[in-house]
Backbone bond lengths (Angstrom), bond angles and torsions (degrees), N, CA, C in turn:
res aa  C-N    CA-C-N  psi(-1)  N-CA   C-N-CA  omega(-1)  CA-C   N-CA-C  phi
1 M - - - 1.412 - - 1.610 105.96 -
2 T 1.218 114.25 155.97 1.418 116.29 177.97 1.534 106.67 -134.63
3 G 1.306 114.08 163.48 1.464 121.26 171.78 1.495 116.36 66.82
4 A 1.342 115.96 -117.48 1.470 121.18 -163.28 1.519 115.96 -74.56
5 D 1.304 117.36 -21.49 1.495 112.81 -177.17 1.591 105.49 -131.98
6 H 1.292 113.83 177.75 1.478 119.56 -171.95 1.516 109.72 -124.26
7 T 1.298 115.28 178.72 1.489 119.52 177.91 1.502 106.37 -67.26
8 M 1.270 113.36 143.91 1.502 122.04 -167.34 1.523 112.95 -101.65
9 L 1.273 116.80 -14.40 1.442 118.08 -171.21 1.510 111.50 -97.61
10 S 1.316 117.58 162.59 1.396 123.96 176.05 1.484 108.20 -63.86
11 A 1.345 120.07 138.58 1.467 121.52 -179.18 1.489 110.21 -113.64
12 Q 1.259 120.64 27.56 1.445 124.04 -179.99 1.477 108.80 -78.97
13 P 1.393 123.08 112.63 1.439 121.32 -177.23 1.500 113.15 -61.91
14 S 1.322 120.91 -26.23 1.484 119.99 -174.61 1.538 111.87 -76.01
15 V 1.288 115.82 -10.96 1.442 119.33 178.78 1.553 114.10 -131.18
16 A 1.311 115.15 14.97 1.508 118.18 -177.68 1.499 109.04 -58.03
17 P 1.324 117.83 130.39 1.457 119.17 -177.13 1.491 114.38 -81.77
18 A 1.297 122.51 12.85 1.460 124.51 174.99 1.494 110.02 -58.67
19 S 1.340 116.70 -37.16 1.435 120.41 175.29 1.516 105.78 -113.80
20 P 1.354 117.81 -176.51 1.450 115.25 179.99 1.445 111.88 -57.66
21 I 1.333 120.14 138.27 1.491 127.69 -176.82 1.550 106.29 -67.05
22 V 1.293 116.59 122.42 1.466 119.93 179.50 1.596 108.95 -84.55
23 G 1.261 116.52 154.11 1.451 117.33 176.56 1.514 113.40 85.05
24 A 1.346 116.49 -17.07 1.520 119.70 -175.40 1.503 110.23 -74.82
25 E 1.329 120.05 -17.89 1.449 120.62 -177.26 1.476 110.83 -62.95
26 S 1.347 117.29 -19.64 1.441 117.65 -176.76 1.548 111.07 -96.36
27 I 1.363 116.54 6.86 1.486 121.23 -176.95 1.497 105.92 -122.40
28 D 1.340 115.24 137.96 1.440 122.08 170.65 1.486 107.38 -134.10
29 V 1.389 112.35 89.41 1.441 117.61 -178.03 1.542 107.60 -87.70
30 V 1.337 113.67 111.38 1.434 119.33 -175.15 1.574 111.54 -120.06
31 G 1.263 117.49 -3.30 1.486 121.17 -179.13 1.485 109.83 -138.27
32 P 1.263 118.38 -158.01 1.478 122.31 178.73 1.553 108.51 -59.40
33 L 1.356 114.32 146.02 1.451 117.63 -174.51 1.559 111.52 -56.84
34 S 1.277 118.57 -29.80 1.433 122.46 179.27 1.563 112.72 -57.13
35 S 1.351 115.31 -24.35 1.433 117.98 -176.41 1.549 111.81 -98.82
36 A 1.387 118.24 3.34 1.432 122.91 -179.75 1.496 111.51 -68.62
37 P 1.375 116.43 140.74 1.430 119.88 178.97 1.545 109.25 -64.07
38 A 1.326 117.84 163.50 1.444 119.13 178.74 1.511 110.19 -66.30
39 F 1.313 114.26 147.53 1.461 122.96 177.31 1.542 110.17 -69.50
40 T 1.328 119.64 129.66 1.460 121.15 178.23 1.587 109.12 -103.26
41 A 1.259 112.40 167.36 1.499 117.45 -177.16 1.471 110.29 -57.92
42 P 1.378 119.17 141.62 1.427 121.68 -178.83 1.486 110.35 -67.38
43 S 1.371 113.53 153.48 1.433 119.27 173.50 1.562 107.58 -121.67
44 L 1.262 116.67 178.66 1.464 118.62 175.65 1.423 116.88 -93.10
45 V 1.382 116.60 6.35 1.466 120.54 177.94 1.568 107.06 -86.24
46 P 1.337 118.31 131.41 1.429 121.56 173.63 1.482 113.38 -56.29
47 A 1.361 118.27 145.24 1.460 122.90 177.07 1.542 111.57 -66.38
48 T 1.258 116.97 -32.80 1.510 124.35 -176.73 1.434 111.90 -124.90
49 P 1.313 122.64 135.70 1.461 122.75 177.66 1.541 107.71 -54.23
50 V 1.309 114.72 144.29 1.509 120.03 -173.12 1.536 112.29 -54.82
51 A 1.321 118.31 -38.74 1.476 120.30 178.16 1.457 115.92 -65.05
52 Q 1.345 120.15 -16.11 1.447 125.11 178.92 1.556 115.54 -105.48
53 L 1.348 116.00 4.76 1.471 118.82 -174.31 1.572 107.73 -62.44
54 P 1.317 117.07 143.47 1.422 120.91 179.89 1.587 109.06 -65.10
55 R 1.355 111.78 146.50 1.481 118.01 179.77 1.549 109.68 -88.33
56 P 1.346 115.21 166.34 1.433 119.27 173.45 1.560 108.66 -65.71
57 M 1.282 116.88 157.98 1.477 126.23 176.41 1.579 107.43 -69.80
58 P 1.351 115.48 113.03 1.452 115.78 172.28 1.525 114.12 -64.80
59 D 1.290 118.57 159.10 1.496 123.83 179.03 1.555 106.21 -66.92
60 G 1.318 111.74 149.92 1.502 114.83 173.32 1.522 114.71 111.94
61 Y 1.305 118.10 -14.31 1.478 121.58 178.85 1.556 110.22 -77.80
62 R 1.364 114.39 148.09 1.492 121.35 174.92 1.512 108.13 -135.52
63 I 1.338 116.03 151.57 1.471 122.07 169.46 1.445 109.17 -114.45
64 R 1.355 114.82 132.35 1.486 121.23 -179.32 1.560 109.65 -131.47
65 I 1.285 112.87 127.74 1.447 119.80 175.08 1.526 106.04 -129.73
66 A 1.301 118.75 93.25 1.479 124.24 -168.53 1.455 110.18 -58.04
67 R 1.287 120.16 -53.69 1.511 121.59 -175.91 1.540 112.54 -58.62
68 L 1.290 117.78 -28.20 1.472 119.94 -178.92 1.522 113.02 -101.09
69 G 1.309 117.08 -0.08 1.506 118.16 176.17 1.491 112.11 75.03
70 V 1.278 121.35 24.52 1.442 125.67 177.86 1.520 111.00 -92.24
71 D 1.314 117.32 126.01 1.439 121.77 174.03 1.544 106.20 -157.00
72 L 1.362 113.02 95.65 1.440 123.18 -172.97 1.531 112.67 -130.52
73 A 1.355 115.94 144.09 1.399 122.25 170.32 1.508 106.47 -71.27
74 I 1.354 118.92 148.36 1.450 123.91 177.86 1.486 107.51 -106.57
75 Q 1.317 119.07 131.77 1.454 123.56 171.86 1.542 107.52 -122.65
76 E 1.290 109.75 162.74 1.549 116.95 175.39 1.538 106.34 -71.87
77 G 1.344 112.67 135.76 1.439 120.96 176.45 1.433 113.55 -74.23
78 D 1.300 119.12 166.39 1.426 123.89 -177.36 1.594 103.32 -137.51
79 L 1.252 115.30 107.96 1.504 118.09 -174.93 1.483 113.60 -66.80
80 A 1.305 118.40 -35.02 1.510 118.61 175.22 1.506 109.23 -61.12
81 R 1.276 117.98 -52.83 1.453 122.69 -178.86 1.463 113.32 -65.22
82 D 1.397 118.04 -43.58 1.505 121.10 -170.55 1.510 113.90 -83.94
83 V 1.331 113.62 -32.02 1.515 117.68 -179.01 1.538 112.66 -103.65
84 E 1.318 118.45 -58.51 1.408 123.05 -175.47 1.504 112.26 -64.81
85 Q 1.348 118.45 -43.43 1.446 121.62 -175.26 1.542 111.46 -100.57
86 A 1.281 118.63 -6.58 1.489 126.09 -179.01 1.504 111.07 45.23
87 R 1.326 112.63 55.87 1.553 118.44 179.23 1.531 109.35 -131.41
88 T 1.324 114.98 48.14 1.528 118.63 177.32 1.597 108.30 -61.85
89 P 1.325 118.55 124.99 1.434 117.50 175.52 1.534 114.55 -64.68
90 E 1.347 113.25 159.43 1.455 120.79 179.90 1.493 109.87 -92.23
91 G 1.345 120.63 162.72 1.424 123.55 170.00 1.528 114.09 86.69
92 F 1.326 119.85 7.74 1.429 124.06 179.25 1.558 111.47 -142.22
93 A 1.297 113.29 158.60 1.488 118.97 166.25 1.549 101.45 -101.46
94 F 1.332 114.89 153.23 1.479 120.81 -175.60 1.520 108.54 -126.56
95 H 1.378 114.33 138.70 1.459 122.37 173.97 1.424 109.56 -87.22
96 L 1.322 117.73 130.20 1.502 125.00 -179.87 1.508 106.31 -71.11
97 P 1.340 119.83 117.94 1.418 124.33 178.22 1.471 110.59 -52.84
98 G 1.402 114.35 135.73 1.455 118.64 178.57 1.491 117.23 91.97
99 T 1.340 114.78 -9.68 1.482 117.27 175.57 1.527 108.00 -97.66
100 S 1.387 115.33 165.16 1.435 123.63 -173.96 1.584 111.01 -61.19
101 L 1.293 113.42 162.36 1.450 121.61 170.37 1.585 110.22 -88.96
102 P 1.323 118.06 151.92 1.454 118.18 -178.16 1.537 112.90 -60.96
103 G 1.267 117.95 142.73 1.468 123.07 179.11 1.483 113.72 93.82
104 G 1.316 116.81 -7.80 1.510 119.83 -176.51 1.542 107.71 -112.33
105 R 1.292 115.57 169.13 1.504 122.01 175.58 1.508 106.83 -64.66
106 G 1.378 112.49 146.95 1.486 118.42 173.39 1.513 107.13 111.30
107 N 1.392 110.26 -168.82 1.410 121.88 -167.81 1.566 106.58 -105.46
108 T 1.328 118.88 111.04 1.455 122.30 174.25 1.490 105.09 -94.21
109 Y 1.384 117.60 119.94 1.439 121.41 -172.61 1.544 109.32 -116.97
110 L 1.359 114.93 119.24 1.457 122.38 -178.70 1.500 111.77 -119.86
111 Y 1.294 119.51 139.47 1.453 121.92 -179.73 1.542 110.37 -138.94
112 A 1.366 114.61 153.72 1.522 117.72 -179.36 1.572 101.88 -160.70
113 H 1.342 111.04 164.17 1.488 118.64 179.53 1.529 110.39 -65.02
114 A 1.366 115.82 151.74 1.442 122.34 171.09 1.527 108.87 -84.54
115 R 1.382 112.08 78.98 1.486 119.39 -178.79 1.466 104.88 -136.93
116 V 1.389 117.12 154.64 1.391 124.34 176.31 1.561 109.08 -57.38
117 G 1.360 115.53 133.62 1.392 121.56 -175.85 1.478 116.72 83.34
118 M 1.329 114.40 -2.34 1.486 121.35 179.96 1.518 105.52 -121.00
119 F 1.356 119.89 -125.04 1.469 120.86 -176.89 1.489 113.87 -100.92
120 L 1.295 119.95 7.89 1.487 120.19 177.73 1.509 112.21 -54.19
121 S 1.351 116.19 -40.53 1.414 120.89 -178.59 1.487 113.49 -66.58
122 L 1.351 120.05 -10.54 1.453 120.45 176.41 1.556 111.81 -61.93
123 W 1.406 115.01 -23.88 1.424 118.08 174.96 1.582 113.28 -59.31
124 N 1.314 115.48 -17.18 1.467 121.31 -178.81 1.532 111.09 -103.05
125 A 1.265 119.28 5.62 1.526 122.63 -176.90 1.519 107.21 -62.99
126 R 1.343 110.72 148.43 1.467 120.85 177.60 1.507 110.86 -130.61
127 S 1.290 116.72 148.54 1.497 119.48 171.05 1.527 109.42 -51.93
128 G 1.349 113.91 129.88 1.436 120.63 178.80 1.535 113.23 103.50
129 D 1.357 116.44 -13.52 1.481 119.11 177.59 1.504 108.75 -60.15
130 E 1.314 117.55 143.12 1.449 121.20 178.80 1.555 107.04 -97.02
131 V 1.349 113.17 136.89 1.430 121.09 173.38 1.531 107.03 -119.08
132 R 1.285 115.33 122.94 1.518 122.30 -179.71 1.527 106.92 -106.63
133 I 1.305 112.98 131.52 1.465 121.10 168.38 1.493 108.63 -111.25
134 V 1.331 117.57 120.44 1.458 122.40 -179.87 1.503 107.99 -95.99
135 A 1.301 117.53 121.73 1.483 122.48 -179.56 1.532 111.09 -83.82
136 P 1.348 119.54 160.50 1.408 120.48 179.68 1.450 114.81 -55.57
137 D 1.319 122.20 -26.23 1.451 124.41 -177.82 1.585 110.40 -88.44
138 G 1.366 119.74 3.99 1.378 123.49 176.17 1.525 112.57 94.50
139 R 1.334 117.80 -9.39 1.456 122.03 179.44 1.552 106.92 -66.62
140 V 1.392 113.79 141.93 1.499 119.05 -178.16 1.558 105.64 -113.41
141 I 1.309 114.45 128.33 1.420 122.32 177.23 1.473 106.48 -108.70
142 V 1.378 116.55 122.23 1.460 120.33 -174.78 1.464 110.44 -106.60
143 Y 1.267 116.50 132.69 1.548 126.56 175.34 1.509 108.61 -120.03
144 V 1.276 114.83 155.37 1.442 122.66 176.38 1.549 109.92 -124.83
145 V 1.364 118.52 129.19 1.386 125.32 179.81 1.515 109.40 -64.48
146 R 1.339 114.93 125.16 1.457 121.67 175.59 1.481 117.79 -113.55
147 E 1.325 115.06 -29.27 1.445 122.88 -176.82 1.482 114.60 -136.86
148 I 1.240 120.05 139.93 1.491 122.87 175.21 1.541 108.21 -124.82
149 L 1.328 115.08 123.44 1.442 119.54 -179.01 1.511 108.84 -118.51
150 P 1.365 115.15 92.78 1.469 120.06 -169.90 1.522 116.13 -70.71
151 R 1.291 118.74 -15.77 1.487 119.55 -173.63 1.570 112.13 -146.69
152 V 1.408 110.84 74.30 1.471 118.72 178.07 1.552 107.18 -92.71
153 A 1.255 113.24 124.55 1.474 121.80 -179.25 1.506 109.69 -58.35
154 P 1.361 117.84 143.70 1.489 119.22 -175.39 1.556 111.52 -63.36
155 D 1.334 118.17 -25.53 1.449 120.34 177.68 1.474 114.39 -92.03
156 D 1.276 120.45 3.63 1.520 123.44 177.33 1.512 107.56 -90.24
157 I 1.298 114.63 104.58 1.499 121.57 -176.89 1.551 112.00 -94.41
158 A 1.361 120.83 7.54 1.410 119.32 -177.54 1.583 114.42 -58.64
159 V 1.267 117.42 -31.83 1.443 122.19 -176.04 1.516 110.16 -79.19
160 E 1.375 117.88 -10.21 1.414 122.34 -176.91 1.571 111.63 -96.20
161 L 1.346 114.41 -17.27 1.431 120.14 -169.00 1.540 112.28 -74.48
162 P 1.294 117.53 155.53 1.490 120.52 178.79 1.595 107.98 -66.82
163 I 1.309 112.69 149.99 1.561 119.59 175.55 1.502 104.46 -133.94
164 S 1.303 112.52 169.60 1.476 121.54 -174.53 1.504 113.37 -90.53
165 E 1.399 118.66 -16.40 1.458 121.91 177.80 1.478 104.79 -105.05
166 E 1.350 114.62 175.07 1.434 126.37 -179.23 1.552 105.98 -84.10
167 R 1.337 118.41 128.19 1.427 120.97 178.01 1.563 110.28 -148.94
168 L 1.251 118.55 146.69 1.498 123.18 174.42 1.549 105.48 -111.69
169 T 1.314 115.46 123.12 1.515 117.94 -179.32 1.567 104.77 -114.35
170 L 1.323 114.94 126.79 1.473 120.72 -178.68 1.552 103.25 -117.49
171 Q 1.391 110.16 139.91 1.501 113.69 -176.31 1.551 108.04 -143.51
172 T 1.293 113.59 148.27 1.464 123.02 175.35 1.535 106.69 -149.32
173 S 1.336 117.51 174.95 1.380 123.34 -178.14 1.580 112.48 -91.58
174 T 1.312 117.40 164.26 1.479 120.95 176.91 1.473 109.40 -118.40
175 G 1.363 121.56 0.04 1.431 122.35 178.50 1.521 109.20 -173.69
176 P 1.353 116.03 177.99 1.374 119.44 -173.52 1.474 119.34 -82.32
177 R 1.340 119.62 -8.20 1.448 123.68 -174.23 1.568 110.15 -100.80
178 P 1.318 119.57 144.87 1.421 122.06 174.54 1.526 113.48 -58.95
179 S 1.333 115.83 -22.23 1.526 117.55 177.20 1.556 112.41 -82.67
180 D 1.320 119.90 -7.83 1.399 121.73 179.16 1.494 110.66 -70.11
181 P 1.398 119.65 146.65 1.448 120.20 -179.26 1.494 111.44 -64.61
182 R 1.354 115.52 162.12 1.470 122.07 174.33 1.518 108.48 -96.84
183 F 1.269 117.84 152.12 1.536 125.11 178.88 1.535 101.05 -107.91
184 V 1.376 113.82 120.22 1.441 122.00 -174.70 1.494 112.02 -124.42
185 V 1.358 120.13 134.21 1.447 125.06 174.62 1.528 107.70 -118.69
186 L 1.308 114.94 133.34 1.500 122.76 178.23 1.504 109.29 -109.70
187 A 1.336 115.97 123.76 1.433 123.22 -179.47 1.610 108.32 -124.33
188 Y 1.246 114.24 148.39 1.495 123.50 -179.28 1.514 113.11 -124.95
189 P 1.298 119.84 156.56 1.467 118.51 -179.33 1.459 114.94 -54.56
190 R 1.285 120.90 141.78 1.450 124.63 176.57 1.507 105.74 -70.94
191 L 1.343 115.61 132.37 1.442 119.69 -178.79 1.467 114.55 -81.70
């Protein structure tokens, strides 16, 4: 990233989601984050068997939130570029490597700059807002916003961890410094 805002992801190498998230095997987040068990010390065992690891985001996905004016192509994120170098490109939403793909079980984690036409309007999200993910084959996956977390500490990785249910996690920044909190929106499949 450049200029007005900073990288939005946790930069802790012991839990970087570029590879399987360590320590997650001791957590089973199945409800609101406030009910999640305490995080235990990381181990060297992958959270998910290698054969079941999430794949990178294929080209052709889009995120649309009509009420907020969001309509962005989704690309696979790059932790070296986005976290270590703080050079996240503009004009796209990015899929956090190692998280689930939309429409499948688990946590699909997308992030983008807090800029007009990108995720700045997430600051105005409301419970009940519809988030549409358009797949490359034209299929539309609809999520509904259930929770808004306006001040998630940069070192709080709970929203990045795998979960057993399907969830879409959207994240942007709240300020220009890496120490500024992240703004996170949690959406679940429309029933």
